[in-house]
N, C-alpha and C positions, 0 to 999 in steps of 0.2 A: 091867443095861444102862446104859451111860454116856449123858450128856446129849446128846452129838453124835449118837449112834446113834438116840436117841429123836427128835431133830429131823429126822434123815434119814428115818425111817419116817413122821413127821408130814408131811413134804414130799411123799412118795410118795402118801400117802392123800389129801392135799389136791389134788394134781395129778389123781389118778384121779377125784375127785369133780367137779372142774371140767370135765374132759374128758367126763365122762359126762352133763353138762348136768343134774345133779340140782339142783332148785330148793332154795335154802338155808334156807327158812323153813317152819315148820309152820303150816298154816292150816286153819280149819274146812272140812268137806266142802261145806256149803251156805253159801258166802260171799255176803253181800249188802251193799250200801252205800246209805245214804240221806244226802243233803245237806239240811241245814236252813238256809234262807236267811232272814236278818233284813233286810228291805228298807229298814228305817228307819235303818240304820247303814251309812254309806258314807265313803270317803275317796278322794282323787285319787291315782292311781298315779304314782310317781316314775319318770319315764322314764330317769333316770340309772342306774337299776339294770340297764338293758339295754345298758350301755356295753360296749365291746370294746377289745382291743389290735389295731390294724390297722397293717400295714406298707406300705412302698414307695409313694413319692409323686412319682417322677421322670419315668419314661417316659410316653408317651401312653397305652399300654395300662394301666399302673399307675394313672394318674389317672382313666381311664375307669372302672376297677373301683371306685375310691373313690366316684365319683359314683353309680355303679349301686348299690352297697351302702348308701350314704348313712349313715355311722356316726353314732350318737347322740352319742358322745364320741370324741375322738381323744386318745390318750395319747402324748406326745412328749417326749424319746425314751422308749423302753420298755426294761425289763429291765436287766441288768448294764451294758449299754453307756451308759446314762444317767449312770453314775458317772464315766465317762471322756469325757463329751461336751465338745468344744471348740466353743462356739457361733460363734466367729469363723470357723473353717474348716468347720464342719458335719461334723466327723469325730470318731471316738472315738480317743483317744490316751492314752498313759501320763502320769499326774501323779505326781510323786515317784519313789521307787525301785522297782525290779522286785521286791525282797524287803524285808521290814521286820519288826521285832520288835513284838509286842503282848503285853498282859497276859492270860493265859488263866486261866479258872476263878475261883473265889471267893478263892483265895489269891494270885492275880496272878502265877503262874509265867510266866516269859518264854519265849515261843515265837516261832519265825520262820515266816513265811508268804510265799508268792509270790502276786502279784496273779492273780486268777482269769482264765482264758482269755487269758493274757498273749500267747501267740503269735498269737492271732487279733487282738488289739488292735494288735499291731505291724504285721500285714498291713493292717488298715484304715488305719492311720496312713501307712505307706509308700506304699500304693497310692492314698491320698487318696480313699477310698471315702466318698461323701457319705451322710448319713443322710436328707436330703431336705427341709430347711426351706424352700428356695426353691419346690419343687413344692407343698409344703403351703400356703405363703403364697398361691400362685395359686389353689389349690383353695378356700381360705378366702375369698378375694376373690370368686370365682365364686359361692360359696354365699351370700354377703351380697348380691350383685347379684340372685340368684334369689329369695331368701326374706326378705331384710331383716336376716338375722342370720347370723353366721359359726358355725363349729363350737364346741360346748362343748369346752373344752380342759382336759386334765389334764397339767400340766407336771411333769417330774421334773428337779430341779436337781442339778448336780454339787457335792458337798460339799467337794471338794479344790481347786476352781478359785481360791478366794480366798486360798490360802496358809496359812501357819502363824501369822500374826498374827491372833488371834481378836478383837482389839479394833479392827480396821481398817474396820469398817462394811461388810464384804463387798462391795467395790467391783465385782468382776467380775460378781457376781450381779446387781447393780443395772444394770450396763451391758447385761447379757443381757436383763433385764426391759424396759429402755428400747428395745432392738432389737425385741423382740416387739411392744411397743405400736406402734412406728413401722411395723411390717409390717401392722398392722391386726388383730392377734389380741386376743381377750379373755384376760386374765391374772388369774384370780380363784382358781384352785385350784393349789397347788404342793406336790408331794411333796419333802421335804428328803432326797434320796438314795433309792437303791433297795436294799433288803435289806442295809443297812449292819451288821446284826447278824452277818453272815458276815465274818470277817477279810479274806478275799480280795476282798470288795467294798468294803473301806475302802482306805486307802493309807498311805504313810509320813507323809503330812500330817495325817491323822486316824486314827492307829493304834488308839486306844482309845475306850471309851465317853465318857470325860470330854472328849476332844478333839472327838468328834462333837457332844456337847451344847453345848460352847462355840461351835462354828461355827453350829449350828442356832439358838442364841439370837441370835447376831449377825445371821444371815441373816433370821430372822423379824422382828426389830426394824427392820432396814433396809428390807425389802419393805413392811412395814405403814406405814412412814413415807412411802413412795411412794403407797400406796393402802390406807387402813385396812380396806377391804372384802376384801382378799386373805386367803385362808385357807390355812394350811400344815399339813402332816401330818408325823409321824415314823413310821419303820418299826418295827413291833413283831413279835416272834416269835409263831408260831402253834403251836409245838411246843418241846420242850426243846432246849437247846443245850449241847454240851460246851465249846465255845470261850468263850461268854459267857452262863453260866446266869443271871446277874443283869441282863441287858440290859434287859428290860422294866421292872424295878424301878428301875434306875438312871436311865433316860430319863424316867420319870414321877415322880421325886421332886419335881420342880417341874412343875406342870401348866399354868403360865401362858404358856409360850412357843409352844405349838402348839394348833391348833384341832381336829384330827382325827387318827385313827390309820390308817396304811396297813397292811393285812394281806394276805398272799398265801397262799391256801389251795388246795392240790391234793389232791383225793380220789382214792384209787386209785394211779395212777402218779404218782410224785413226781419232777419234773424236777431238783430240787435234790440229791437223794440217792436213787439207785436202791435202796439197801439199806433205805430207809424205805417203799418202795412196797408196797402191798397191793392187788393187782389181781384179787382174788377177785370173782366176779360179785355176790355179796351186798354187797360194799363199796359199789359204786355205787348199789345199790338203797336203801341207808340213808344216802346222801350228805348229806341235809339234817341228820341228826343229827351227822355228823362235821364239817360246816361249823359248826354251832352250837357244838360243843365247841371248835373251833379259835379261836373268838371268846370264848366265855364262860369258858373255862378259862385264858385267857392275857390278851389285851388288856383285857377287861372287868374283870378282877380288879385291875388297876393304874390303869386310866383309865375307870371305869364310866360317866362322863357325856360321854365324847367319842364322836362319831359314827365309824362304821367306813367307811373307803374300801377296798373289796375290789378293789384295782387290778390284781390278777392272780388268776385262779382257773380251775379246770378240774375235770372229773370224767372219769375214764377207767379202765375195767377191760378191758384187752386191746386196745382199739381203739375207733373210732367205731361202736360196736355198740348193740344195743337197750338194754341195761342202762345203758350210759354216757349215752345220750341221755335216758332216763327219769330217771336221777339228776340230770343237769344241769338239766332242767326243774323237777324237784322243788326244787332249790336256788333257782331263780328264784321259785318259789311261796313258799318259806320266807322269802326276803328281802322279798317283797311283804307277808307277814304281820308283818314286823318292820321297818317303815319308820322306826320311832323309833330303831333300832339302825344300820341300813345306810343310808348317804347316797349312796354311789356303788358301782358294781361294774363291772369290766371283764374279760370273758371273754378268756382267752389261748389261741388267737388266732383271727383271721378268716382271714388269708392267709399266716400263717407255718406251719411244720411242726408245732409243738406244738398238739395238740387242734384241728387245722385244720378250718375249715368248708368247705374246698374239696378237690377231688381233685387229687393230685399224680401225676406220671408220671416214669419214667426216660427219659433220652435220652443220646446220645453226643455230647459236646462236640467242638469242632474239634481239641482236643488229644488226642482218643481216650479221655478219661476219661468214666466213667458218672456222670451228675449227675441231680439232681432239679429239677423245675420244675412250676409250676401247669399243669394240663391245660386245653387249649382245643380246642373250645368248652368253656366253663366247666361244671363239674359240682360239685354240693355233696355233702359227706359227710353222715352222719346228724347230726353236730353242726350243720351248716348248716341242715338241715331242721328240727331241733329249735328252733334259734334263730328261724328264719323263722316257725314256727307260734306260738312264744311271743310274739314281737314283734307279730305280727298281732293277737293277743288283748289283750295288756297295754298296748301303747303308746297313750298318750292316752285311757286308759280310766278309769272310775270303779269302784273296788273295792267290792263289796258284801259285807257281813259274812256269813259262813256257817260251819257246822261239819259235818263228815261223821261219821256213825256207821258204823263198820266195824271189823273186827279189826285189830290191830297186826301189823306184821312183827316189830318189836322195840319196846321202850318208846320213845315219841317219834316213831315212824314208822308211819303208817297204811298199810294195804294199798292203799287208794285215796286219792289226794290231789286236792283240789278247790279251785278259786278261781272265784268268780262275779264277772262284770264287766258293766257297762253301757257300750257303745261304739257310737257312731253310731246311737243310739236302738234298739239291740238288746241283749237280755240273753243273755249267753253263759256257759255253764257249761263251764269248762276242767277236764278230768278226766284224771288219770293212773291207769291200772290197772297197779300194780307187781307183779302176781301172774301165775302160770301158769294161771289159771282165768278163764273167762268169768264176769263178775259182773253180776247184775241190779242196776239202779241206779234209785233213786227220788229225785225232786225234791220238796221240801216248802218252800213259800213262805209264810212267816208263819203256819205251822201248818196250811196247806191243801195237800194233795197235788196236784201239778200233773198234770193229765190232758188237757191240750190238745195241739196239734200242736207238733212240734219238727223240727229238721233236724240230724241226727247225722253228723258226719264224723270220720274217724280215720286215724291211721297206726299200724298194728299189726304185730306180729312173731311168728314161729312159735317162735323160740328166743332165749335170752338173748344169744348171741353173733352174732346176725344183723346183718350190715352191708348198707347199701343206698345206693348212689350214684345220684343223679338229676340230670338236666339242670338247670342253674341256674334256668331259667324254668318248671320243672315243679312244679305244686302237689303237695306231699307228702301232702296229705289226700285221701281218697277217701270218697264218700258211702256210709254204712252203712245209714241208714234215714231216711225222711221221712214223718211221720205222727203217730199218737197211740198206737202200740203200746208195750208195756213196753220200756224202754231196757235194752239189754244191752251191756256194755263188753267188747270183745274182750280176750283175754289180752295182756299186755305191750303196752299201747296208749296212745297220746296222742290225746285226744278233745276235740272242740269240739261242744257241743250248744247250738244256737241256739233259744231259746224264742220262741213267738209269743203274742200276747194277754196279755202280762204287764204289769201296772201296778205300778210301784215306788212306795212311799209317800214316798220322798225324791227329788224331782226339782229340787233347788235349784241343781244345777250348770248351767253354761252349755252349751246344746246346740250341737254342731257342725253346720254346714249339711249337708243331705243332697245327695249328688252322684250322678247317674245317667249312665252312659255306655252308649249303645246305637246300633246293634246291636254286640254284641261276643261272638263274632268278627264281622268285617266284611270288605269288599273294599277297604278303604282310605278309606272315608268313614264318619263316625260323628257323633253329636250328643252334646253335653254339656249337661245340665240341672242347675241347682243351686237350692236354696231361698234362697240368699243373693242379696239384691236389689242388692248393691253390686258394684263392678267386681272381676273375678277375673282372674288371670294364669295362662296355661298354658304348659308347655314339654313337648316331645316328644323322647324320646331313643331311640337304637337300643339293642339289648340289651347292646352293649358300652360304652354310656355316651356316645356321641357325640350332640350336639344336632342334631335334624332341623329343628325349627321351633318358633316361639313366637308368642304373641299374647295379646290381652285380650278379655274379653266381659262382658256383664251378663246374668245369669239363664240364657241358653242360647246355644249356638253350634254350627253345623255345621262340621266340620273335614274337609278333604280332605288326606290325607297327601302331602307332597312327594316321598316315596320310593315307588317302585313295587315294592319287594321284599316278598315274603311273610315272615311270621315274627312275632316278639314285639317290641313297642315299649313304652316306659315313658312314661306320661303323668303329669306332676306339675301339680297345680292348687293355687294359693294364693289364699285370700280372707281378708281381715283377717289374723289371726295363725294361721290354720289351713292346714295343708298336707296334701293327700291324694295318694296314689300309686296308680295303676291300671295293670294290664297290658292292653295292647291287642293283640289277636290279628288279624293280617291273613292271610286265606287266599284 
């Protein structure tokens, strides 16, 4: 039987297995899990690991969504388009020639390549389609007014804009830097190009690795002369490359001109090359291992002491389903366990089509063509729910050291994944059950089994391919149990277990003020109470992001909404450097 025929039968068998919903791992019949918590060992969570790629900053609707979502980091521009970004016009356009020669492989064979997505770049240019820097400038100004600080920004700079003279001091990049500063942005983190290891994402101006390196060294030196605190990254491969197999080695022969490494890892569905996709359900369930390999087997081998900026990443096996959501959260947990490796991470994306956190719909445009758009009223996909839960637990938290005793799915991936945090004076055990079994779960704190009360919420699924869209303002978690009975983790589930009467031995961190909003739900009048004795500011927004009212208070305040509409409102409270966000329900 020839190789092609064997591959054909393998594909059939694999397809049948997936369609039959067979769980891909062998596990013990009596599966149990125990988390052992060491309360004396803590570290502050790095919020930048919750970064995202978020799009569209121009229309009122788009701006309102940005304010509603409140991204931890904004990456601008993002993706391939950043390699062709003209900051003067705020558009993507061609730099250099449409096609160019480059040196391929280890022997430097001359190959010809066309610029990637050239036809789309031409449309953006001719139609003068803006990327959105003016809108983002306004949003950043608003955020500074509201919170005292603008967005954390991840900038991606065009490596072709400065031309072919690599000794010219990168003047166009410096002018762009000065423009961003004049707009009021923070410019501290810059990616030098996007995925320039792909020939189609370079240009005739920087056709080869040596050209990229020359420009990167010039740009890095010029930017650091403006501000020594600026940090720059270079893009490295996370898998083998036919076009430039030595790319990582060549760019890191000199480690002095860059501060970090940008890596883009997609587990399961690969947007760069569909032929490299592996969307088996088991792939997403071991996503943390595949993420680790994409870093340790590539970037860390050539630049072991440089931090990773995971500025694009995603997990998807077939769609925004149960295994994709579980795998994505497990990657968040993996990064939280390796904060010495990962400095930044940006899920791709919030409101784009790729791995979207929102629900899209079809509609008929005025020209009769069927197109896609974000559905309103807003709904979130399982990626959106997974991110919401993860952010609610990890953001502004203190990570508490723990280890879970449970069987492995494969080497390096446990059947139950756990992270323990202290947040707002609460101890929360964040648990993923990656199995098709209900799992008894025990909490052990400093050698003592926890037998006091707890509050267990979960988002669980009946099958690996289950998808679930929810209203944007709907809490994805439901109450499983509240009491002191044995904890049981539903199969395929995302769990938060809030412990009571827990005293941690390390309380050296600064406690955030406790804020109580009551009654909630209410009829349009409610009271805010805070333990902070200093002045606090509040702002109230509609669910679409429009500001309703604002004010100041000390300790407590009774608020009467100026809007008489029933529904969901967003309350933001700022005191000192702390910001809290609350959903207000008016019925």
